[in-house]
N, C-alpha and C positions, 0 to 999 in steps of 0.2 A: 574677405569682401563677400563671398557668398552670403555669408552670417550675416551683414550689416542690412543688410533690407530685409531681414526677418524682425517681426515684433516678438519679443521673449516674453511678455506676459500678455497678452490679447489674441485671440482669434481674430481675422478680418472681418470689419462689422457687416459686410454683406452677408457671411452664414448666420446672422440671426434671422435673415428675410425667409429662412427655410427651418426654424427651429420649432416645428409644429409641436405641439403638446398631445398629439393622437397617438392612441397606443395601438388602435384596431381598425381597420376597414370602416365598421359602421358609425365610427366617430367622428368620420371625414365629413363635413359640411359642404353642399353642394357647390357654395360660392368657391372654395378652394379649387375645385375641379375646373369649373366654369374660367379663372383666372388664369389658371397653368393653362387650358386649352385656347385660349384668346393668345398667351405668350409663343406658344406653339404654332399654331396658324401662322404667325408672323417670321418665323423664323424658317420654317419647312418646305421645301420644293420638291415636284414630281420629277424633275430632274437633278437629283443634288451632284455635286462635284464631291462631299464627305459624306459617308455614312458612320454614324455615331452607334457602335453595338455592343448591348451588355446580357451578359448572362445573369438572370436572376433565379436563386434557389430561395423560397421561405424569406421575402424580404418584402412583406407587406406595407408597411410605413416608411421603410427607408428605401423604396425605389419610387414612393411619391415625391422624397425630397430630391433624391438625384436627379427626377425629370424636370422638378420646380426648378432646379439650380439649373439644367440645360436650358429649359426655356429662356432662360432671360439672357441669353449669348449675342454680344453685340458684334454681331458679324455682318458681311454683305457676301458671306461663301453661301452659297444654297446646299442646304444641307436636308439629311433625315435620319429621325432617331427609331431605329429598332430594339425591341427588347425579346429575349428568348426565355421562356420560362422553359426551367430545368428540372421538372416533376414538382412543383412548388406543391404542400400540403396545405398552407395557411390561404389566406385570400390573396396574394399575390396577383392572380389573373382577374380577380374583380377590379382591384385596380387600375391593372391594364385596360380593362376593356373600358373604363372610363376617360381615358388617355387619347388623345390624337396622335398618337403614334403607331407604327406597325408592331404586331407581336407575333411571336412563332412556340410553338411547343416542342421541344426536342425532349423524348422519350427517353432517348440513352443519357444516363447520369453522369455528370461530368462537365466542367467548365469547356475544356477540349471541343466535345460535340457540341455542346451549345453555342462557342465560338463560331465553329465551323458553318453550322445551321445559320449563322448572323451573317456571316461573310458570304455565304452562296446566295444568300435573297438578296443583298446588300445591291444598289444600284449605284453607288458613287466610286468614283474611281481610287478615294484614298478612304480607309477607314478607320477611323479614331477608336478605339477601345476604352471602357470606361468599368469600372465595378457599382454594383446596385447600392451600395451602402457608403457610397461616396457622393462630394459636392464638388460642383466644378463653378471656376472664377468665370466670369462672363468674357475675358480675352482666351479662354482655353484653346477653342477651336483657330483663332488666328496666330498664337504665340505657336502651336504644333505645327500647324502648316509654313510657318515659316520656314522650320526647319527642314519638313518632310519634302519641300517643293524645292530643296536646292540640290544641283545636278549631281546625280551619282548617289543621291541618299534613297535608301530603299525602307527605310524602319527609322523610328523615332521612338525613345521613350522619355516622358519627364517625369518631375518628383513628385514627392506628397509630403502632407505633415497631417500629425495627429491632433484632432478637437479634444481638449482638456476636459477630463471629467472630476469629480472628488477622489482624493488620492492618488489622482496624476495632475501634477502642477503642469502650467503652461511651459514655465521656465526649463521646467525636467524635460518636457518632454522636445523642447526647442535646441537643449542639447544633446538628446539623442539624436535629433535630427541632423545635426550639424556634423556630431559623427559619422552618421549615415551616409551623407553626401562627400564628405572625405572619402570612405570607405569605397563610394561610387565612384568619384574621381580618379581613383587606383584602379578600381576593375575596367574602366572604361578606355584604359589603353589599348588591352589584348582580350578581355573578355565582356562584353557589353552586355552580353546575352545574360550574363548574371545579373544585371541592373534593370532588365526588362519586364515588368509587371504589368498586367492587364488595369491596373488601377489608372494608370496615363500611358497610353501605347498607340502609336500609330504606324501605318504600313500602306503601303501601294496593294489594291486591291488583286491586281493582276499577279502579282507574284505570289501572294498569300494565298492563293487559290492552286498555286502549281505547286505548292509545298505541304498546304494543310495543316491543319492542327490533330495533336495525337486523339485518337479516338475511342480513349479509355479513360476512367474514373482515375485521376492522377492529375497530383499538384504538380504547376511547372510547365505547361502547356505553354505559357507566354515565353518565358525563356526559350520554351525549345522550336517555338516559331521563328524566333529572332535568329537563334543561331542556324537553322533553317536557309533564312533571307539571305544570309553574308554572303552567300555564292552569287547572288545578283547585286549587291551593293553595298554603300554605305552604312553605317548603324550609329546615329547621332544622339547625342543627349540634348534634350531642350533646359537650359540652365535659366530659364527666366523663373526667378521667385515667385513673380506675379499671378503666373500660371500653373503652380501648383495645386494640386487634386487635396481635398480636404479628406480623411475618414475617420472611423471611430476607431477606438482601442484592441477591439476584438484581438488581432495577431499577436498584440503586446501584452493582453490579459491572459493569452493562453499559457506564457510564458513565467506568468507572475506578474512582480514588480517590476519596473523600468529598469532598475539596478541588473535584476534577474536576467531580464530581456537582451541586456546591454551584454551580461556577461558570457552569454549561449552565442550571442552572435559576432562575437570578438574570437571566441574559440574557433567558431568555425570560419573566420576570415585568416586568422593566423594558420590554420591548418592547409587554407587556398593560396597562402602568400607565395609561396614557390611556384605552385602551377600558373598562377596568374603572371608571373615572369617569363613564363616559355610561351613562344611566340605560334606553334602549331595550334591548328583548331583540331577539337577532338576527332572531326572526321578524319584529319591527315596522321593524326597519331595511329588511329586504330590501321590506316593504309601501310605505315610504317612498319607497324607490329605484325600485320602479315607478311611484310617482305622482307623482315630482317634473317 
């Protein structure tokens, strides 16, 4: 059922709106910035309920596409967009300076420090995290909020898909995503923090500030935040397929082919199998070992 709503062979048509041919800042024409800013001015508010926070490190053109997709949100929810430049050495900041969004510079390297600066400067009650190399459908904010605003929920995470490239066919990627989603359903039972990625994640800012992000350059800052938030409420998955974030293939290409990426992830999940069935949380496990 999860899979039937997905198109096996094609990416959604709306993604074509952001398929810019540019490879660097100098190539971006003035009218592109004008169009994006016109849309940004329509959706942003000085008194936002939601703050969209994105960390960027050397994402010169990707961040342009990302913000362009966010500027098309169809929502009545007042929001703001914040991008934290994490020591980019390309022209990411030049792109950001041309867009009607709030930007900050985090000199401490790492997604955790960058996201921490973003949440500290956010004005919204709710924070939605996104990645600089991702595109977001126009229903993303509303679909995430539907779940995040339910009683007792403190954090949510969404699903994501990959934009195909030569050598990585859409049907193979869709099959990979199906298997990924099945694994996510299993993890969601007792270990939802293994599913929580900054690519599509939301939480209540008040509690995010209480636990904070890790302030070192290490992966997993998103899952760690989710784990720490569990003491304040429920973690829920946003299962809406139309709200999927779409991203490039960098994480898969690091592992090689799709089959190689699948094999690596399968081995990891098999290793976690019995661990996932255990109901106690890591902090409780540490406490129990201390008192054995």
